[in-house]
N, C-alpha and C positions, 0 to 999 in steps of 0.2 A: 562569705565563707561557707555558711550553712547551705546555701543554694548549690555551691560548687560540690560540696560533699554529697548532697542528695543526688546530683547529676552523676557523680562518680559511681554511686551505688547502682544506679540504673544502667549505666554503661557496662559495669562489671557483670551484672546479672544477665544482660543480653548478649554480651560478646564472649562470655566464658573466661575472661581474663581474671586472675586473682585480684581482688580489690587493693591489695597492698601496693601494686604497681601504680595504680591511679593516685592513691593517697601520697605515696612517696613522690610522685611527679608533681603533685600540688605543692608539697614542701620545697622541692627543688626549684620550682617555678617562682615562688615568692621569696626564696632565699638569696644567698650570694650568687652573683652572675646571672640572676633571674630578673624577671620584670619588677619584683618587689624590692630586690637588692637589700634584703633584711640580713644584717650581720648577726650570726648566732654561733657561738663556739663553746657553750657551756656543756661539756660532756657529763659532768657530775649531775647536773639537773636532769639531763636527758636520761641518765641511768636510773635515777630515783623515780621519775615519772614512768619510765619503761617497766620497772619492777612492779609498780602499782597497777599499771595496765595489764601486765602479765598475770597478776593475781586475779583480776576480774575475768580475763580471757580463760584462764584455767578453771575458774569457778563456773563459768558458763558451759565449758566443755564437759565438766564433771556432771552438772545437772542434766545435760542432754544425753549422757552415756547410759545405755540400757544394760543392766547387769546380765540379763539373760543372753545378750549378744556377745559381750566381751568375756563372759565366764569361760566358755570353751577355748577362747583365744588367749586367756591370761598368761599361761606358762610361756607360750611362744613370744608374747609381747614383752614379758619381763626379761627373757634371755636376749631379745633383740635390743632392749633398752640398756643393757649392761654389757654383755659380751659383744654385741654388735657395735656399740659405741666405741669399745676398745679397738676393734678391727678397723673401723672407719677412721679413727684418730691416727692409728699407726700408718695406714696406707696414705692418707691425705697429707699428713705431716711429712712423710718421706718424699712425696712428690713436691711439696712446697720447698723442701730443703735442697733436693738434688736437681730439680728441673727449673726452679725459679731462683735458686741461690739465696733463700732466706736463712737467717740464723735459726738454730734449732728451737730457741725459745719462741720466736715469732711463728715458726712453722707449726709447733705444737699448739700454740694458741689458736691459729687458724684451723688446724685439724679438729680441735675440740669444739670451737665455735660453730662450725658448719656441720657438726654431727647431730644437731638437734633438728628434728622435723616439726612441721607446723600443720596441725589438723585443719585449722581454718583455711589455709592455702589449698590443702588437698580437696576438701569437701566443697569449697566455693566453686570448683569446676566439675564436681561430680554430683551436683544436685539432681540432675536429670538422668543419671546413670546408676540405678540401684545395683549394688554389688552383693555377692553372697555374704551372709552374716559373719562368716569366719574372717574374710578379708577386711570387712568394715571394723570388726572388733579388734583385730591386730593393729590396724592403722590408728584407731582412736586411742587404744590403750598405750601404744608406743609413743604417740605424741604427748600424752599426758605424763608418762613415766620418764621419758629420756631427758626432760629438761633438768631434773634434779642432779643426776651424775654429771651432766655436761657443765652445769653451773659450778659444781665443786671442782672439776678439772680446770676450767678457765680461771677461777680464782686462784687455784694452786699454781698454775703456770704464770699468772700475772703478779705473783708475790715477788717483791724486790729481794734479791739475794738468790742463794742456791735453791732450786726446786727440791721438794721432798722426794725421797726414793719411791719407786713404783709400788712396793709392797705396803708402804705407809699410806699412799694414796688409795690403794684398794681397800685397806682397812677403814680409812676415814669415810670413803664413799659408802661402804657397807653399813657402818654405824649410823651415819646421817640418814640413810634410806630407811633403816629399821626404826629409828626414832621418829622420823617424819611420818612413816606409815602408821605407827602406833598412835601418835598424837592425832593424825587426821581421822582415823577410824573412831577413836574415842570421842573427839569433838563432834563428828558427824552423827554417831548414834545417840549421844546425849542431846544434841540439838534437835534431832528428829523426834525423840521421845518427848521433849518439851513442847515442840510445836503441835504434836498430835494430842497432847493432854491439857494444854493451856489455851483457852479460847481468847484470842486477841480481840480488842474492841472494834477493829475495822479490818475488812478484808485486805485493804491496801497495805497493811502493816506486815503481812506474811512475806511478800517478796523482799521487803527491806530486812526483815529478820533473817531470812535465808542468806542473803548476801553478807549480813553482819556476822553470822556464824562462820561463813567461809573465810572472812578476813580474820576472825579470831583464830581459826585453825592455822592460818599462815603465821600469825604472830606467835602463837603458842609453840608451833614447830620450830620457828627460828630461835625463840628464847630458850628452848630445850636443846639447842645446838644440833638440831636435826634439819632435814630438808623441808623448809616452809612450802616450797612449790608442790612437793609430793603431798604434803599434809592438806593443802587447800584443794587439790584435785580429788583426793580420796574422800575428804569430808563432803565435798559437793556431790560426789557420786553417790554416797550414802543418802544424802538428802534427796537427790533426784530420784532414787528408787524406793523411797520410804512411804509413798502414797500420802504425801502431805496435803492438807487442805489447800485448795486453789493452786494445784501443781502447774497447770498450763500457764496461769498468770505469773507464777514464780519464774518459770522458764522464759516467758516472754519479757519480763522485766530484766532478767539476766542477759538475754540476748541483746536487748536495747543498750544496756550498759556496755556489753562487749563491743558493739559497733562503735559506740562513742569512744571507748578506750582505744580501739584499733585506729580510728580516724585520727585522734589526737596524737597517738604515739607515732604513726607513720609520717604525719605531717612534720612532727618535731624532728624525726630522724632525717627527713629530707632537708630540713633547715640546717642540720648539722653538717651536711655535705657541702664541700666546695667543688663544683663541677669541673673546673679546669684542672684540678689536681687528680681527677680520676683517669685522665688520658694516659699517663705514664704507667698506671697500674691496671690498664684494661686487659692487655694480653696475659700478664701473670694470673689475673683472675680467671680468664678463659681456660688457661692450661690447668690450673688447680681444679676448677669446676668440672672440666672434662674428665680428669682422673676420678674425682669424687662421684660423678654420675655414672660412668661406664665401667669403673673398676671397684672403687671402695664400697659404694652402696650395694651392687650385686654380690660382692664377696661378703659384706656384712649380713645380707639376707640369707645367702646360701649357707654360710658357716653357722649362723644362729639357729636357723630353722631346719638344719640337717636331721636332728633327732625326731622332728615332728612329721617328716615325710610329706610335706605339702606338694601338690601337683606343680609342675614346672610353670604352668600358666599363671597360677596365683603368685608364685615367686617372682615371675617376670613383672607382673603388675605392681607388686610390693616394691620391687627394685626401682621402677620408674616413678612410683608415687612418693618418693622421699623428698617432697618439696621443702625448701627452706623459706621461712617467712620472717616474721618480726623478731623472733627470739635470737637468731644469730646476729642480727644487726644490733640488738640491745646488748648482747653479751660482748660484742666487739668494743663497746665503750668501757668495759672493765679495765683492760690494760691502759686505756687512755687516762682514766682516773688514777690508776696506780703509778703513772709516769714511766711506763716501760718504753725503752728506746724502740723507735720504729712503730709505735702503736697507731700513729695516724695512717701509715701505709697499710697496716693490718685492717683498719676500719675501711679504708677505700677498697681494698681487695674483696673483703666480705660483702660490701655494698654492691659492687659490680657483679660479683658472682651470684648473689641472691636475685638481683634484678634480671640478669641475662638468662639464667637457667630456669627461673620461674616462668619467664616469658616463653621459653622453649618447651618446658615440660607441661605447664598448666593447660594450654589449649589442646595438647595432644593426648591427655589422659583419658577423656571420654572416648576418643577414637580407639585408643589401645584397649580399653576395657571391652568395647564392642568387637574389636578384631580378635581378642582372645576368648570371645564368647563367655564373658563373665558377668554380663548383665543379667539380673534376676528379676525381671519385670513381672514374672508370674507370682511372686510372693505376695500373699494377701496383706493389704494395708492394715495397720494396727488402728484400733479405735482410740479416739481422744477422750479420755474420761477425766472429769474434774470433780473433786469432792469438796463439799462445803459442810462443816459440822453443824448439826442441829442439837445444841447442848441441852436445852430444856426438854427436848423430845427424845433424847437418847437415840438419835438416828442420824442418817447422812442423806444428803441430796446429791445424787450423782448426775452430772451432765454428760451425756454420751453423744458424740458426733460420729455419724456413719460416713466414712470417706469413700472415695472411688476405689473399687477393688475389694471392698469388704464383702464377705459372704453372708453378712446379715441382710443384704438386699434380697427381698422376696420372702423373708421369714415373717410369719404371723407372730403377734405378741404372745399368744399362748404357747407357741412353739419355742419361745425363749426358755421356758421351764425354769424360771427363777425360783430360788428357794423361798419357802414360806417366811414372810416378814419383809419381802421385797416386791415392789410392783412398779410398772411403768405408769406414771400418773399424767404425763403430758407429752405430746408430739408436736414439734415445730417443723412445718413443711412449707417452703416457698412463702415466707412471710405470713403464714397462717398457723395458728395453734389450735389443737383440739385434744379432747380426752379420748384416748384410744379404747377400743373394745378388744376382746380376746381374739377376734378374727381380723383385726387391722393389720394390713401388710406393710412392713417397713420398707423404705426405699433409700437409695443412696442420697446423701445430702440431708437426711432427716437429723434432727437433734432431739434426743429423748431426755426427759427428766425422770429419774428412777429414785424412789424413796426406799431406803433400806434401814432396818433397825441395826443397832450397833453390833449384835452378835453375828449377823449374817452379811455384814457389809463386804468383807473380803470375799466370801463365797459368791456373792452376787456379781462382783466385778470379775472374778475368775470365769464365771459362767458367761458373762457378756463377751469377754475377750475370746472365749472358746468358740462361741457362735460366730463371732466376727471372722475367725480364722477357718472354721470348719463347717459353717452353715447349720441348718436345723438338725443335722445328724451328728453334731459334735458330741463326743463321748463314745460313740460307736466307731468313729474314724480315727481314734487315737489323738484327738486334739485337746484332751484334758477336761472335756465337759463333764464326763462321768465323775471324775474326781471332785470337781467343783460341786456338783449336786450332792455327791455322797458326803462331802464335808459339811454340807448345810443341814443334813438330816438331824444331828443332835440339837439343832437350834429351832426345831419346830415348836417347842414350847413357847408360850408368850413371854416377852421380856419382863423384867422386874417392874419397870415403869412403862406401861403401854403408851402408844401415841394418844395425844389428846385431840379431840375434834376442835378445830379452830375455824373461825369465821373470817371472811374477807381474805 
């Protein structure tokens, strides 16, 4: 099973197909009507495991979200995740009712379920097509924010008895989102403060602590009757932008857990499907998906982003990039657990819709981005900076990786103009390490070890990133280098407890 999953990852990365299709295919192949003929119909267990996996996936997405990228796109993403969801639900539900002849409850459930987008499905096919930061920020933030209102809608529509009135639903969604956001931000800031000021006995404990804080955010948000999913995403985003010790290791650990969660969740969802029952719901799924893709999603984007005056090319890409992944299939188990009439058909329609339209949209996204001339390959690559605290020395050891495209290539060590209290102590180049001099020229692929005292740690990192983006003239070219150096000036006095000379 593990070998099959690894092979699926390789096929996905090389073919451009979203990995969800391959993992779902594994589940279907070993399930009913498949070669394994494993009978599995426990929708409640699938929903519980799916929720747990979704928490891990949202935590990974939050840790990898850069605040400087989504900050300009935040208002647009919020409107797209609320007003846009309402537009999408209305159009899709109407199509399901009038074109496919579903009852209104079933139509509303389908409309709500398929209104959630999946960042993992989008970016699995856009790894090699860098996009403008505004488009990337909107897609990332939307996928993290729109899960919360969609879950509330699906639960409300799946409640046995009469559904709540629309104004009650709007108030409930607003309240849960506010509570979830407040809890998530509070847990994130408290957790980040603790991790930055409490030295754990082993570096391997930091990734575990970060994920534990994310899970606490979800639990606290749910217990406060707020949106736990929004809480875990915001808490993880705060942690991911807080310059925690061993930040790359934290993100790598979360990414590994995210892959495990996706693999297990997709295989389980594939097991829950009975393939021969999908035949009768194939064409209804195609009709609903067609309306969703060519009418509902473009109207959602146009209506929500009208005040922000985005260029039509960016709106076109955002409309086509509304991929549906694991979340809609997980949410389709909610009416099954609630015992809603026709819930099995709803699940089958959602399953077919997600598979078919992800197969159509996924491979064509890179082509569309290039056709719309939205590739941003000239953007300088960001540096990978990892920080390890030196508690006894009151300093930090920064590990800096110079990637392809960085403008730090060709810069001499002295031209970095690091603030007093920070110095490049070691360069690792092609499996060889050496102590650099002031005239040592840095190259792509180098790894630097920079020691910085606690007062100038942030200024040193700002300066390194500025040089990585603007080269040796950073500061005069508007890349922020001057600000970083200026901010370091007050710290030219020696720290209260200077570095000790150590041997070995």
